[in-house]
C-alpha positions as CSV (number, residue, x, y, z in Angstrom):
1,M,67.7,1.4,48.9
2,D,65.0,0.0,46.7
3,A,64.7,-3.3,44.7
4,K,65.8,-1.4,41.5
5,T,69.2,-0.8,43.1
6,S,69.5,-4.5,44.0
7,T,68.7,-5.6,40.4
8,S,71.2,-3.2,39.0
9,L,74.1,-4.8,40.9
10,P,76.4,-7.0,38.8
11,W,75.2,-10.3,40.1
12,E,76.4,-12.1,37.0
13,A,80.0,-11.1,37.8
14,L,79.8,-13.2,40.9
15,R,78.5,-16.2,39.0
16,H,81.2,-16.1,36.3
17,T,83.2,-19.2,35.4
18,E,85.9,-17.7,33.3
19,G,88.2,-14.7,33.6
20,P,90.0,-13.1,36.5
21,I,88.6,-12.1,39.9
22,P,86.0,-9.3,39.4
23,W,87.5,-6.8,41.9
24,P,85.4,-3.8,40.9
25,A,82.2,-5.9,41.3
26,L,83.3,-7.2,44.7
27,K,84.0,-3.6,45.9
28,R,80.6,-2.4,44.6
29,F,78.8,-5.2,46.5
30,A,80.7,-4.5,49.7
31,D,79.9,-0.7,49.5
32,T,76.3,-1.4,48.8
33,A,75.9,-4.0,51.6
34,T,77.1,-1.5,54.1
35,A,74.2,0.8,53.2
36,D,71.4,-1.7,52.6
37,G,70.6,-4.6,54.9
38,H,68.4,-6.2,52.1
39,V,71.4,-6.4,49.8
40,L,73.4,-8.0,52.6
41,E,70.7,-10.6,53.0
42,E,70.8,-11.3,49.2
43,I,74.5,-11.8,49.3
44,L,74.2,-14.3,52.1
45,D,71.5,-16.1,50.2
46,L,73.8,-16.3,47.2
47,Y,76.3,-18.2,49.2
48,D,73.7,-20.7,50.5
49,E,72.3,-21.1,47.0
50,F,75.8,-22.0,45.6
51,M,76.6,-24.4,48.4
52,E,73.4,-26.3,47.8
53,T,74.1,-26.6,44.1
54,A,77.9,-26.8,44.1
55,D,77.9,-30.3,42.6
56,E,75.8,-29.1,39.7
57,R,77.7,-26.0,38.6
58,R,81.1,-24.4,38.7
59,S,81.6,-20.9,39.9
60,Y,83.3,-18.9,42.7
61,E,80.5,-17.5,44.9
62,C,81.8,-19.6,47.8
63,L,84.9,-17.4,47.7
64,Y,83.4,-14.1,46.6
65,V,80.7,-13.8,49.3
66,P,83.2,-14.2,52.2
67,A,85.5,-11.7,50.4
68,I,82.6,-9.2,50.1
69,L,81.8,-9.5,53.8
70,A,85.5,-9.1,54.7
71,M,85.7,-6.0,52.5
72,A,82.5,-4.6,54.0
73,A,83.3,-5.4,57.6
74,P,84.9,-2.1,58.7
75,Q,81.9,-0.1,57.4
76,L,79.0,-2.4,58.5
77,S,76.7,-1.4,61.2
78,E,76.9,-3.2,64.5
79,A,73.9,-5.3,63.6
80,G,75.3,-6.0,60.2
81,R,78.6,-7.1,61.6
82,D,76.9,-9.4,64.0
83,Q,74.7,-10.9,61.3
84,A,77.7,-11.4,58.9
85,T,79.8,-12.9,61.7
86,R,77.1,-15.4,62.7
87,F,76.6,-16.4,59.1
88,L,80.3,-17.0,58.5
89,M,80.6,-18.9,61.7
90,Q,77.7,-21.2,60.9
91,A,79.1,-21.7,57.4
92,L,82.5,-22.6,59.0
93,M,80.9,-25.2,61.2
94,F,79.1,-26.7,58.2
95,A,82.4,-26.7,56.3
96,G,84.0,-28.7,59.2
97,D,81.1,-31.1,59.3
98,E,81.5,-31.6,55.5
99,D,85.3,-31.9,55.7
100,N,85.6,-29.1,53.2
101,E,89.2,-27.9,53.7
102,L,88.9,-25.1,51.1
103,M,86.2,-23.4,53.0
104,Q,87.9,-24.1,56.3
105,E,90.7,-21.8,55.0
106,V,88.5,-19.1,53.4
107,L,85.9,-18.6,56.1
108,P,88.3,-18.1,59.0
109,A,90.3,-15.6,56.9
110,A,87.1,-13.7,56.2
111,L,86.1,-13.8,59.9
112,G,89.5,-12.3,60.8
113,A,88.3,-9.0,59.3
114,F,85.6,-8.8,61.9
115,G,88.1,-8.9,64.7
116,P,87.8,-10.4,68.2
117,E,85.3,-7.8,69.4
118,T,82.5,-9.3,67.2
119,T,83.8,-12.9,66.7
120,L,84.7,-14.1,70.2
121,P,81.3,-13.6,71.8
122,V,79.7,-15.6,69.0
123,V,82.3,-18.4,69.5
124,V,81.3,-18.7,73.1
125,E,77.6,-18.5,72.3
126,L,77.6,-21.1,69.6
127,M,79.8,-23.7,71.3
128,P,77.6,-26.6,72.3
129,D,77.8,-27.7,76.0
130,N,78.9,-31.2,74.9
131,Y,81.3,-29.8,72.2
132,Q,79.7,-31.9,69.6
133,P,79.3,-32.6,66.8
134,W,83.0,-32.9,65.8
135,P,84.5,-31.8,63.5
136,A,81.9,-29.0,63.1
137,T,83.1,-27.5,66.3
138,F,86.7,-27.4,65.1
139,G,85.9,-24.0,63.4
140,L,84.8,-22.6,66.7
141,W,88.0,-23.6,68.4
142,Q,89.9,-22.3,65.4
143,M,88.3,-18.8,65.8
144,A,88.7,-18.8,69.5
145,T,92.5,-18.2,68.9
146,L,91.5,-14.7,67.9
147,A,91.7,-14.0,71.7
148,R,95.4,-13.5,71.2
149,R,94.6,-10.3,69.2
150,T,93.1,-8.5,72.3
151,D,94.1,-7.7,75.8
152,D,90.5,-6.9,76.8
153,P,89.7,-9.2,79.7
154,K,86.0,-9.1,78.8
155,L,86.8,-10.8,75.5
156,R,89.7,-13.1,76.7
157,E,88.3,-14.4,79.9
158,P,85.2,-16.0,78.5
159,I,87.4,-17.9,75.9
160,I,89.8,-19.0,78.7
161,R,86.9,-20.2,80.8
162,L,85.4,-22.0,77.8
163,C,88.6,-23.8,77.1
164,T,89.5,-24.6,80.7
165,E,86.0,-26.0,81.4
166,A,86.2,-28.2,78.3
167,L,89.6,-29.6,79.3
168,E,88.5,-30.1,82.9
169,K,85.5,-32.1,81.7
170,A,87.9,-34.3,79.7
171,D,90.1,-34.6,82.8
172,R,87.0,-35.9,84.7
173,G,86.1,-38.3,81.8
174,Q,82.9,-36.4,81.0
175,V,83.9,-35.8,77.4
176,E,86.4,-37.4,75.0
177,I,89.7,-35.6,74.9
178,E,89.7,-35.8,71.1
179,D,86.6,-33.6,71.1
180,V,88.1,-30.8,73.1
181,E,91.9,-31.1,72.7
182,H,92.0,-28.0,70.5
183,A,91.0,-26.0,73.6
184,G,94.6,-26.7,74.6
185,F,95.9,-25.2,71.5
186,V,93.8,-22.0,72.1
187,L,95.2,-21.7,75.6
188,A,98.7,-22.2,74.4
189,R,98.3,-19.9,71.5
190,I,97.1,-17.0,73.7
191,G,99.9,-17.7,76.2
192,H,97.7,-18.8,79.2
193,V,100.5,-20.2,81.3
194,E,98.1,-20.9,84.2
195,S,96.7,-23.8,82.2
196,R,100.0,-25.7,82.0
197,P,99.3,-28.1,84.9
198,L,96.0,-29.1,83.4
199,L,97.5,-29.7,80.0
200,E,100.4,-31.7,81.4
201,R,98.0,-33.8,83.5
202,L,95.9,-34.5,80.5
203,Y,99.0,-35.5,78.5
204,D,100.2,-37.8,81.2
205,K,96.7,-39.5,81.1
206,T,96.2,-39.7,77.3
207,E,99.7,-39.4,75.7
208,L,98.0,-37.4,72.9
209,A,100.7,-36.1,70.7
210,D,99.1,-32.7,70.0
211,L,99.0,-32.0,73.8
212,S,102.7,-32.4,73.8
213,D,103.0,-29.8,71.0
214,Y,100.7,-27.4,72.9
215,L,102.9,-27.7,76.0
216,E,106.0,-26.9,73.9
217,L,104.2,-23.9,72.4
218,L,103.2,-22.7,75.8
219,D,106.8,-23.1,77.1
220,G,108.3,-21.3,74.1
221,A,110.0,-24.4,72.8
222,R,107.9,-24.1,69.7
223,V,107.1,-20.7,68.0
224,L,104.2,-19.8,65.8
225,H,104.5,-16.5,63.9
226,D,101.9,-14.2,62.6
227,G,100.4,-15.7,59.5
228,E,100.2,-19.2,61.0
229,D,96.4,-18.8,61.6
230,A,94.1,-18.6,58.6
231,W,92.6,-15.3,59.9
232,D,96.1,-13.8,59.9
233,Q,96.2,-13.8,56.1
234,P,96.0,-10.4,54.6
235,F,93.2,-9.6,52.2
236,P,93.3,-10.0,49.1
237,M,96.1,-12.6,49.4
238,W,93.8,-15.3,50.9
239,L,91.2,-14.7,48.2
240,E,93.8,-14.9,45.3
241,E,95.4,-18.0,46.7
242,N,92.2,-19.9,47.2
243,W,90.7,-18.7,44.0
244,E,93.8,-20.1,42.2
245,F,93.4,-23.4,44.0
246,L,89.7,-23.7,43.0
247,R,90.4,-22.6,39.4
248,N,93.1,-25.3,39.1
249,W,90.8,-27.9,40.7
250,Y,88.1,-27.1,38.1
251,R,90.6,-27.4,35.3
252,E,91.8,-30.8,36.6
253,H,88.3,-32.1,36.6
254,P,86.9,-30.9,33.2
255,D,84.4,-33.7,32.9
256,G,82.5,-32.5,36.0
257,K,82.6,-36.0,37.5
258,E,81.1,-36.0,41.0
259,E,83.8,-36.4,43.6
260,S,83.7,-37.7,47.1
261,E,83.5,-35.5,50.1
262,D,87.2,-35.8,50.8
263,D,88.6,-34.9,47.3
264,L,89.1,-31.2,47.8
265,E,90.9,-31.9,51.1
266,E,92.8,-35.1,50.2
267,E,94.0,-34.4,46.7
268,P,96.6,-31.7,47.6
269,Y,98.2,-34.0,50.2
270,E,98.2,-37.0,48.0
271,A,99.5,-35.1,45.0
272,A,102.2,-33.5,47.1
273,E,103.4,-36.9,48.3
274,R,103.3,-38.3,44.8
275,R,105.3,-35.4,43.5
276,A,107.9,-35.7,46.3
277,R,108.5,-39.3,45.4
278,E,108.7,-38.5,41.7
279,L,111.2,-35.7,42.1
280,S,113.3,-37.5,44.6
281,A,113.5,-40.5,42.2
282,R,114.3,-38.3,39.2
283,F,117.0,-36.5,41.1
284,A,118.6,-39.8,42.2
285,E,118.9,-40.7,38.5
286,S,120.2,-37.3,37.4
287,I,123.6,-36.1,36.3
288,E,123.6,-33.5,39.1
289,H,123.7,-36.2,41.8
290,L,126.8,-38.0,40.4
291,P,129.4,-35.7,42.0
292,L,128.1,-36.7,45.4
293,S,130.0,-39.2,47.5
294,P,128.9,-42.9,47.2
295,D,127.2,-42.7,50.6
296,A,125.4,-39.4,49.6
297,Q,124.2,-41.0,46.4
298,Y,122.9,-44.0,48.3
299,N,120.9,-41.8,50.7
300,A,120.0,-39.0,48.2
301,E,116.5,-40.2,47.3
302,S,115.4,-40.6,50.9
303,I,116.9,-37.2,52.0
304,V,115.2,-35.4,49.2
305,F,111.9,-37.1,49.8
306,F,111.8,-36.1,53.5
307,L,112.9,-32.6,52.6
308,L,109.9,-32.2,50.2
309,D,107.5,-34.1,52.5
310,Y,108.4,-32.1,55.6
311,A,108.4,-28.8,53.6
312,W,104.8,-29.5,52.5
313,T,103.5,-31.1,55.7
314,Y,104.9,-28.7,58.2
315,E,105.6,-25.5,56.2
316,G,102.9,-25.7,53.5
317,A,105.6,-25.2,50.8
318,G,105.9,-27.1,47.5
319,P,109.1,-27.5,45.5
320,E,108.6,-24.1,43.8
321,E,108.1,-22.4,47.1
322,L,111.3,-23.6,48.8
323,T,112.8,-20.4,50.4
324,A,115.6,-19.9,53.0
325,P,113.1,-19.7,55.9
326,V,111.4,-22.9,54.8
327,L,114.6,-24.8,54.3
328,R,115.9,-23.6,57.6
329,E,112.8,-24.8,59.5
330,V,112.9,-28.2,57.7
331,L,116.7,-28.8,58.0
332,L,117.3,-27.3,61.4
333,D,114.1,-28.1,63.2
334,W,112.1,-30.9,61.6
335,F,115.0,-33.1,60.5
336,P,116.7,-33.1,64.0
337,R,113.3,-33.7,65.6
338,K,112.0,-36.5,63.4
339,L,114.9,-38.3,61.6
340,S,116.3,-41.2,63.7
341,A,119.7,-41.2,62.0
342,D,123.3,-41.2,63.0
343,K,125.9,-38.5,62.6
344,E,127.2,-39.9,59.3
345,F,123.7,-39.5,57.8
346,F,123.3,-35.9,58.9
347,E,126.8,-35.1,57.5
348,L,125.3,-36.1,54.1
349,V,122.3,-33.9,54.2
350,G,123.9,-30.6,53.3
351,S,125.6,-31.8,50.1
352,V,122.6,-33.7,48.9
353,V,120.2,-30.8,49.5
354,E,122.6,-28.3,47.7
355,A,122.8,-30.6,44.7
356,F,119.0,-31.1,44.7
357,L,118.4,-27.3,44.8
358,H,120.8,-26.9,41.8
359,W,118.9,-29.7,40.0
360,L,115.6,-27.9,40.6
361,G,117.1,-24.9,38.9
362,T,118.1,-26.9,35.9
363,Q,114.5,-28.2,35.7
364,G,113.0,-24.7,35.8
365,I,111.3,-25.5,39.1
366,L,113.3,-23.0,41.1
367,K,114.6,-19.7,39.6
368,D,118.2,-19.0,40.4
369,P,118.7,-21.3,43.4
370,T,122.3,-20.2,44.0
371,A,121.4,-18.1,47.1
372,L,119.6,-21.1,48.6
373,E,122.5,-23.4,47.8
374,N,124.9,-21.0,49.6
375,A,122.5,-20.8,52.6
376,V,122.4,-24.6,53.0
377,H,126.2,-24.8,52.6
378,G,126.5,-22.4,55.5
379,W,124.2,-24.6,57.6
380,R,126.1,-27.9,57.1
381,G,127.8,-27.9,60.5
382,E,124.6,-26.8,62.3
383,I,122.6,-29.5,60.6
384,V,124.9,-32.1,62.0
385,A,125.1,-30.5,65.4
386,R,121.3,-30.2,65.8
387,G,120.8,-33.7,64.5
388,M,123.0,-35.0,67.3
389,D,121.6,-32.6,70.0
390,T,119.4,-34.8,72.1
391,S,117.5,-31.8,73.5
392,R,116.1,-31.3,70.0
393,W,114.9,-34.8,69.5
394,G,111.2,-35.8,69.9
395,M,110.8,-38.5,72.4
396,G,109.8,-40.9,69.7
397,K,113.2,-40.3,68.0
398,G,114.9,-40.7,71.4
399,V,113.4,-44.1,71.9
400,A,114.1,-45.1,68.3
401,M,117.8,-44.1,68.8
402,A,117.9,-46.1,72.0
403,A,116.6,-49.1,70.2
404,K,119.3,-48.7,67.5
405,E,122.0,-48.5,70.1
406,R,120.7,-51.8,71.5
407,G,121.0,-53.4,68.1
408,V,117.2,-53.6,67.4
409,D,116.3,-54.0,63.7
410,L,113.8,-51.2,63.2
411,T,112.3,-52.9,60.2
412,D,111.4,-55.9,62.4
413,R,108.0,-55.2,64.1
414,E,108.3,-58.0,66.6
415,A,111.8,-56.9,67.7
416,V,110.6,-53.3,68.0
417,N,107.6,-54.4,70.1
418,R,109.8,-56.5,72.4
419,F,112.1,-53.5,72.9
420,L,109.2,-51.2,73.6
421,A,107.7,-53.6,76.2
422,E,111.1,-53.8,77.9
423,Y,111.7,-50.1,77.7
424,N,108.2,-49.2,79.1
425,S,108.6,-51.7,82.0
426,Q,112.0,-50.2,83.0
427,V,111.4,-46.5,82.3
428,S,108.5,-44.3,83.1
429,P,109.8,-41.0,81.7
430,P,108.3,-37.9,83.4
431,G,106.9,-35.0,81.5
432,R,106.1,-35.2,77.8
433,Y,106.8,-37.4,74.9
434,E,105.6,-38.1,71.4
435,P,104.3,-41.3,69.7
436,V,107.2,-43.6,69.0
437,E,106.1,-44.9,65.6
438,D,106.6,-41.6,63.9
439,S,110.3,-41.8,64.2
440,F,111.1,-45.3,62.9
441,A,110.4,-45.0,59.2
442,P,112.9,-42.3,58.0
443,V,116.0,-44.5,58.4
444,S,114.6,-47.8,57.4
445,A,111.8,-49.4,55.5
446,P,108.4,-48.3,56.8
447,I,106.9,-50.6,59.5
448,V,103.6,-52.1,58.4
449,T,101.1,-52.7,61.2
450,E,98.2,-55.1,60.8
451,R,95.1,-53.4,61.9
452,A,91.4,-53.6,61.6
453,K,89.8,-51.5,58.8
454,V,89.7,-47.9,59.9
455,G,87.4,-45.3,58.4
456,R,89.2,-42.3,56.8
457,N,87.5,-39.9,59.2
458,D,88.1,-42.1,62.2
459,P,90.8,-41.2,64.8
460,C,94.1,-42.7,63.7
461,P,94.8,-46.0,65.6
462,C,98.5,-44.9,66.1
463,G,97.3,-42.6,68.9
464,S,98.4,-39.3,67.3
465,G,95.0,-37.8,67.9
466,K,94.6,-36.9,64.2
467,K,92.2,-38.3,61.7
468,Y,93.4,-41.5,60.0
469,K,93.3,-39.9,56.6
470,K,95.6,-37.0,57.8
471,C,98.0,-39.4,59.6
472,C,98.8,-43.1,58.9
473,G,96.1,-43.2,56.2
474,R,98.4,-40.9,54.0
475,Q,101.2,-43.5,53.9
């Protein structure tokens, strides 16, 4: 195909700033790229050009190029698939280094179209021996989970070996566990039960909360379904969702003011928390909450806040996206696991949530919430039973409940520290447990800890293993 064909392609459609997604243009580029390697090169160059000037102009090339590659993937030659996969993987590593959460969603979704046969060998090849720099390598670990899509030992075994060697180096103190802990997620996600002793030994050494989660995942105590990984998202769903996000972001920043590196990532979380506090406060002042019992009215604002907070944090759902599956996960899994509350508190949850769902309907936030109200009503007894079932508690909640039984004021940091010192000196619980601090706040005022200034991209000093801005820095 000659240069004339390239110039006749609708390049301006990819650079547009208004109007809907140009589906016909994307399809034309995908079809052309499969037949002409030069056009494929130009498409890749377009992505690089946009990323270099993203602060200066507003457009959607960063989304359209991965979409074109995903559309073209089934028809690309072997060389073309390899070229596109390497390009997307390098772009994903750069997105991790830049903390660009939008592209950390888009690029894995596009890579998913290339499948484990093309992607996994590139993951192994690109992973540095020292697993640095972090967080650029996070994208590689993220794509390594594609190994669960294949039973081919030639594809799976190099990934298992990569992950095992990384964790063994951490076990020997040759690398920091925070740099390689996602290798544990990969092993758990693909069901490599042979790695359990290594993961448990590392958890006993480090008490890293995520390792506890990976062990639960490996044991079947925690289940992730298809769709949990970014590359599981069907096309064109992932393009539409992320295009909508970027369009709204552009609309919310009409002055074109330069933003910090973290804005695209942090703003959704901060906005979700602000909205959760706003809606819970409004509900607590509404007519709809008045029929509740005095105790339910007193606790309504906190119950609703944690409902919305957990729905967003753990299920990725905003108030408009509350569905029966989301509510079930929050009320029957996350509430029992996280909320350090007594039976009387859990007995209030059902009535409060039902009233809140009805109120969301009156505000036009939920359409016809009656079915959801009925579902929650049917779960009332199970909410209480699970909230009191100690086998469903995180260890942090278990310790918090033990402190409450001893009469410890959970709002008194010194009293809590004295209890923990005594508890740790008397008990050395085997197996796994979670950070304690996570479970104190829900039933009392948040505990404020004096700490040295921590950078937003630094590991959180609470020991969760997450970045400060994604953990305590969000409080």
